[in-house]
N, C-alpha and C positions, 0 to 999 in steps of 0.2 A: 172176672166179674166186672160188668160195665153198668153204670147207672147215670142218670142225669140229675143235676142240681136244679131244683125249681127256683122260680124267681125269688121267693121269700123262704127258701129252705133253711134249715138249722145249720149251725156251725159244725155240727157233728160230721157233716159231709166232708168238710175240710180235713177233719181228723182222720176220716176213713182213707183219704189219699195217702197219708203217711203210714197207714197200716197195710198198704199194698193194693188198694182198690182203685180202679180207673174211674175217673169222673169227667163228664162232659158238661160244660157250662155254655149256655146259649140264651140270648135274649131276643125276642121278636123285634124286627125293625133295625137290626144292627148289621145287616148284610151290606156289602159294598154296592149292591145293585139298588139299594134304597135311595141313594143319591144319584149323581150323574156319572160316577166313576165305574163304568161298566168294564173298563180295562185297567183298573187301578189296584189290582191285587198286589203288585210289587210295592207300590207306595204303602199299602196297609201292612204288609209283612215287615218292611223296613221301619215303619213307625212303631210297630209292636216291639221290635228289637230295641229301639231307642228308649221307649217308655219303660220297658222291663229292666233295662240296664240302670235307669235312674232309680226305679223302685228298689232294685236289689242293693244299690249303694245306700239308699236312705234307710232301709230296714235291716240290712246286714244279714249274715248267715245264721245268727243265733235266734232270730225271730221269724222262723219259717212259717208258723201258723198265721201271724199277722200279715206276712208278705203274700201268702196264698189267698187270704181273704180279700186283700186289696186287688190282687190280680183278677179275681173272679167277680169283682163288683161291676155293676152295670155302668157306672160312671167311667171306669177305666176302659172298658170295651168300647163305649161310645167315643171316648177320646181317641182311641186307636183308629176307629173307623172314620172319624170326622174328616181326616185328610183326603178321603176318597171323593168327597163332594167338591173339592177344589180342582179336580182333574176331569175335564169334560171331553177330552180327545178319545178317539177310538184306537189310537196307537198304543200297543203294549210296550211299556218301558222296560229296559234291561236293568239288572241289579247294578252293573257298573255305572250306568248313567245316573241312577237314583242316588247312589252313594256319594257322588261328586257334588251334590248340592250342599250348601253350608249347613243346613239343619242336621244332616246325618254325618257329614264329614267331620264336624266338630265333636260329635258324641260317640261315634262308632269307629273302630279300627279294624281294617280288613287283615285277617291273619293268613288264610289260605283258601284255595278253591279246589274242590274234588269233583271228578266227573265219573260217570258210570251208568249202568242200566238201572231202571227203577225196580230193583229187586231187594229182597231182605238182606242178602249178603252185603251189598253196597251200603245200604242204610246203616247196618250194624257197624261196619268199619268206620263210617263217618261219625257215629255217636261215640264209639270207643276212642276215636281220635280226640273228640271234644273232652272226654273224661281225663285225658292226659294233660290238658291245659291247666294252668294254675288258678284260673278264675272262671266264673260263669261265662258261658258263650252262647251264641245264637247262630244257627245255620239257616240261610235263606235258600230253599230248594226250588229250582225252576225246572218245570217240565212243560215246554210251550204248549198252550198259552197260559198255564196256571202257575202261580207262585204261592208257596206257603212257607211257614217258619216253624222252627223247633228250637226251644231254649233249654239248655241244661243249667239248672240252678244248683250250685254246689252249696250244700249245707254242712253244718258241723257234725251231724249224725248220719244223714242220708241225702242223696241227690234226688232232685225232682225234674222230670221231663215235662215241658209245657209246649204243646203243639197248637199253633194258631192257624186257622183256615178262614179266610174272609168269604168263601163261597158257601152257599147253602148246600147241605148234603142230606142224605136220608136220615142220618142220626140227629141232625140239627137243621130242619127244613125252613125255619122262620128267620134265621139270622146267622151271623158268624159264629164259629164254634171254637172253644178252647178246651183241649183235652189234657188232663193232668194225670200222671202216674209216676211211680218210682221204679218201675221195671223197664229195663232196656228192651226186653222181649216184647212187652206190650207196646212200647213206643214204636218199635220196628214194624210190628203187625199193623198198627194204626197207619203208619206212613205208607205201607204197601197197599192198604185198602183205599187210601185217599188218592194215591198216584199209581194205579196199576200199570203193568207193562202192556205194550201194544200187542194186539192179536198177531200170532205168527202168520195167519192167512193174509193179513193186511201187509205185512212186511214182504211177502212173496210177490205182490203185485208189481209188475215192472213200471207201470205209469206212476205209481205213488211211492216208489222205493225210497227216494230221497226225503220226501215229506214224512213217511212213516218212520224213518230212522230218527227224526227229531222227537217223535213221540216215545221212542224206546231208549232215550238218553236223558239223564237229569244232571244238573250242575248244582253244587252246594257251596255257597260262599259263606265262610265262617267269619263271624265278627265277635269282637270283645269290646268291653267298655273302654272308651278313650279317656276316662277320668271322671271326676265328680260332675254332677249336673252343673250346667252353666249358670253363673250368677247374672245379675242384671246387666253388668257391663258386657259380659260375653254374649248375652242375648241381643243387646243393642248392636254389637259388632256383626252378629249373624244376620240381623234384620237389614243392616246396611248392605252386606254382601248380597243378600237375596234381592234387595231392591235394585242394585246395580245389574244383577242377572236378569231381572224382569225388564229393565230398561233396554238392555242389549237385545233381548228377545223381541221387544216391541219395535226396535229399530229394524230388526231383520224382517218382521212382519210387514212394516211399512214399505221396505224395499221390495218385498215379494208382491205386495199389493200394486205398487207402481208398475212392476214388470208385468203383472197379470193384466192391468188396464192397457198397457201398450200392446200386449199380445192380442187382447180382445179387439182393439181397433184394427190391427192387421188382419185379424180373422174376418171382421166385418168388410174390409176392403176386398179380401179374396172372395167372400160370399157374393159381394156385388158384382165382381168380375164374372163369377160363374153364372149368376143370374142373367147378366147381359148376354153371355154366350148362349145360354138356354133360350133367351128371347130371340136371338138371331137365328138359332137353329129352328125354332118354331115358325119364324117367318119364311125360312127357306122351305120348310115342309109344306106350308100353305101354297107356296109357289108351285111345288110339285103337283099338289092336288089340282090346282087351277090349270096346269098344263096338260093334265091327263085328258080333259074333255076335248080341247082342240085336236089333240093327237088322235083321239078316237074318230073325230070327224074327218081328219085327213085320211085315216086308214079306210073309213067307209067310202069316201070319195074315190080313193084309189081303186077300191074293189069295183065300184060302179064303172070306172073307166076300163077296167079289165074286161068287164062283161059287155060293154057297149061298143068299144072300138074294135075294128078288125085286127087280128093278130098278124104279124109279118109271116112271110113264107117260111123262114127258118125256125119259127116257133109254131109249127102246124099242130103239134101235140098240145092240147089244152091244159094238161097237167104240168107241162115243163116250166111255164112262167112262175106260178106260185111255188113250185118245188125249189127252183133255184133261188127265189127270194128268201124262203125260209132258211135254206142252207147258208146263205150269205149273212143273214141276221145272226144265226148261232155262232158263226166264226168270229164276228166283230164285237159281240156284246161284252166279252171278257176283257177287252182292251180299252174300256171307257170311251168308246165311240158310239154315237147314236145310230140306231137302226134306220132312222129316217134319211140319213145320207144315202144308204143303199136304195131305199124306196125312191128317193128323188132321182138318183142316177139311172135306175132301171126304167122308171116311168118316163123321165124327161128325155133321155137319149133314145130310147127304143120307140116311144110313141109320140115324142115331141110335146109332152105335157109339162107345163111350168106353172104350178098353182102358187099364187102369192101367199095364201094362208099356210101352205105347207112350208114355205121358206121361213116365215115368221116363227112357226112352231119349232123348226129345226134350230134356229138361232137361240130361241129361249131355252131349249133343251141343252144346247152346248154351254150356255151361260150357267145354267143350273149345275151341270156336271163340274165345271170349274169351281164354283162356289162350294159345292158339296165336298170336293177334295180339300179345299182350304179349311173348312170347318172340321173335317176329320183330322187333319194335321194339328189344328189348334187343340182339339180334345185330347189327342195323344200327348201333346206337349204338356197340357195342364195335368193330365193323369201322372206323367212322369215327375212333375214338380210337387205333387202332393206328398207330404211326409208319411213314410211308413212307420209302423210301430212294432215292438216286440215285447215279450213278457220275460222279465228278469227271473232266472231260476232261483235266486236267493231271496229277494224281497217280494217276489210275486206281483210286482206292479208293472202296468203297461208303460213303456218308455219309448220315446222316438228312437229310430234306428241310429241317428247321429250320436246318441248317448250310450251306444254299445261299444264294447272293446273286442278286438280281433285276437282270438286265442287259437292255437293249433288244434285244440280239442273241439272247437266250434260250439262251446257252451255259450249261451246267451246270457251275459252278465252286464249290468249297467255300470257306468263309471264310478258312481258313488259306492256301490258295494265292493268293487274290486279295489278302489282306493283305500277303503277301510281295512280290507284284508291285507293289502301290501304294507300299509303303515304299521299295523299291529305286528307283522312279521319283522319289519325293520327295527321296531323298538325292542323286539325280543332277540335281535341279532340272529335270526334264523335264515340260512341260505343253503340251497336255492329256495325260492318262493314258488310253490306249486299251486295249480288251479284248485280253489276250494271245493268245487263240485267233483273234480276227479278224485280228490282224497276221500270222498264219501262212497265211492264206488268200490265194492269189494274186489271185483275181478280186474280192475284196471291196474296193471303192473307198470304202465308207462304214463304217468300223469303229465299234463302239459306244464311247461316251465314258464314263469313270467320273465319276459325279456327286459333288458335295460331300456330299450326304446319305449316300451309300454309304461315303464316307471316315469320316464320323462313326459310322456303324453298326458298322464292322469294328473300331474301337477302336485308332486310332493314338495315340501319346503326344502330350503337349502341344507338344513342340518340333517334331515332324513336322507336326502340324496347323497350327502357326503358319507353317511354310514353305508348306503347302498354301494357306492363306488369302492369303499374300503372292503366290503364283503366280496365284491366282484374281483378286486385285486388279490384277495387272499386265496382265490382258486389257483392263481399262477405264481404267487410270490409268498415269501416268508419274511417276517420282520426280524432282522438280524441285529442284535445288540452287542456292541464291542465293549468289553470291560476295561479296556485301556483308555480309550478316548471318551467313553461314556456317551456314545451317540448310537442312534438306531437308523437303519436304512433297509428298505425292502430289497430282497435278492430273489433270483429265479428259484422256484420251488423244486423243479426237477434237478437242477445243479446242486441245490442244497441237500437233497435226499441222497444223491450219489456221492457226495464228497465225504471223506473221512476227517479231513482237517478243514477249518474255516479260516478265511483270510478277510480282514476288514477291507471293504471295497473303497473306502474313502482315501483320497490321494495323499493326504498328509498323515496317514496312519499305516504302519506295516505290521500290525499285530496279527499273529497266527496262533490258533489254539485248537485243541481237540474237541470235536463235536460231542463225543461220548462223555468225557470227564471234565470238559471245560478248562483243562490245564493248558498253560502256555507252552508252545513249541520253542525250543532253544535252537537258534540257527547255528549249525556247526557242532551241535552237541550230540549225545548218543541218540539212537532211535527211541521214539516215544512209545511208552506202554502205559495204559491207564492204571495198572496196579503198581507201577514203579519198579518192576523187576528188571527191565532193560537198563534203566538209569542206575539202579543199584549195582548191577553186574559191571557196568562201565566204571563206576566209582571204585569198586573193589579191585578191578584190574589196574586202575590208575594208582591206587594207594598200596597195592601189593597185599591186600587182605586175602584170606582163604575161606573156602567153603568146607564144612565137614563132609568128607567123602561119602558118608552114609545118609544123613538126614538133610544135608545141604544148608545147615545153619551157618550164617556168616560169623567168622571169628577174626578178631584183631589181637595180635600179640603186642603187649605193651612192655615186655621185657622178659629176661630169663632165657631158658634153653629152647630148642626147637620142638621138643616133645609137647604136643598139645592134647588136651582132653576136652571132648565136646561137652558143652554145658547144658545141652538139651536133656531133660529128664528121660531116663530109660534108654538113651542112645548107647552110652558106654563105649564110644569109639575113640581110639587113640590114633593120632595121625601126626605126620611130620609137617612143620610149618614151612620148611625150606622147599621140599619137593612136592608137598601136598598129598603124598601117598598114604594109604591106610596102613597103620602098623598092626593093630589088633583091635578086635571088638570083644571085650570081656571085662568082667568086674573082679576077676580073681587076680590077686597081687602077683602070684608066681607066673601066671601067663603073661601079665603085662611086663614084668622085669625081663623075662626071656625074649619077648618080641622086641622090646626097646633095645636090648643089648645087641640082638642080631641085626636090627635095622641100622643102627648108628655105627656099625662097623664100616659101612659104605657111605654114610651120609654124615653131615656135620651136625653135632649136637649143639654147638655154640658157634655164633658168628663173631669173629675177631676182626677188629678194624685193621685194614691193610692186608688181610689175608684173602 
């Protein structure tokens, strides 16, 4: 059963929560969108966890009704949402980044992170894990681009689930919503309705497969209280740290502003150069237009000469002259030569015509051809110098090609994204580091591997690069520790795997030990055995001790006759200590006496000195 608490509703609605009814609390104007924080749902969720942990500490577990009345009050919800008005950016903040600011780092402690699909089974496992914790806890659930929170309040009699959502929904269209219930089933059902799984048809689209996978996965960061609410001194310390963080951000903004101004000036210079080249091209085009008119006059004049002058005897056919002229023009036009050279040659040599206007037009045309070639070369050079861009498949932002990295899988990733991925894997000591996009592809069985050269190029710090070199070295070597000299040195991994005994490679140490049992080898001693059987056998032969011929129990005679009885329970073996042979295996006295008498007729029962 679900109902809503009105703005001035009775306190009986709070009592109904403890009786198993779900309640939704919402006040108009309390949505994150009422301020400027259109992407501040993560801030609101973390602020909800911080304020609730303080309220739980103040009211305790035995005053559940008072605690729920305070949580559902309009003042508390407005206090939670008020942090959204301070964030005006469109960038969605990650929970890890938000938790690092002093306000939340001092009050909340990160316990664990759980990943899975936005389905009832995953949400149930997360809430059941929270129930195993010793104190109240809050899980910040992220399904990009939405972030909500769910708090488990541990009471003396019953636990209460409190879900906080800063986005308006159908159940609470006018503001943020707080859903309260004591049933884990109701809490799971509500989480599934707020963050439903992505449509299977959307996941099957090849073009949106990677983006759709983000919609079909959620992360849950579980936090507990980091102690009592901060006092005045603690708040002052938090304010100082926050102020220093703001100053650092302002310094970064100032640096970026200066860089932006410098790039703007360079852009203006390039635009001026492009405009100058456009003007020069426009002037050359005007020259072409102005040359077309004299060229037409020259062609008309040439035609008149063709018709007025008598043709030579070798061109008696009237069609032969124009036909040869057209054929010559077609052959030379593709080689950047002017057709007027052919006209001048044909007319001037065959009919003796030498027109001054025709010569001027030909020179101008040749000059234009040279300048046109130069302008075309300049345009191609400028086009090659213009920076190209690409879209990063992780952050989805347009980046210059110079900011991309070269991977064998040819995925377009910017340097910032790949640096963050590599640094996180180095901190986790994960090796090898694979392409993050290849890892999201289900059918990709051979993801690209990040090379050491790329790690050097992206610019990790010295500590991280030392860790990277250590992980690279671990592929080919093993760190060997000598128990004698108490020093460690890397050795070849293949040689280490194939060796049965290990030798300290340091020149001033000759320690040798077994790789399996770590026991020291004795030079010149008996063959080594991890269970000690070889050493024991050598010692027994050296001391003259005997084994029981039946159960192989070691036996040492400390005096008396050579007739020995095995001490092992149930063995009942009698043997001779001199020759080691079995006399009899029996518990009957008569059998033992007869066998002993028969054996020592040929063997010594007592050892006498000098005999």
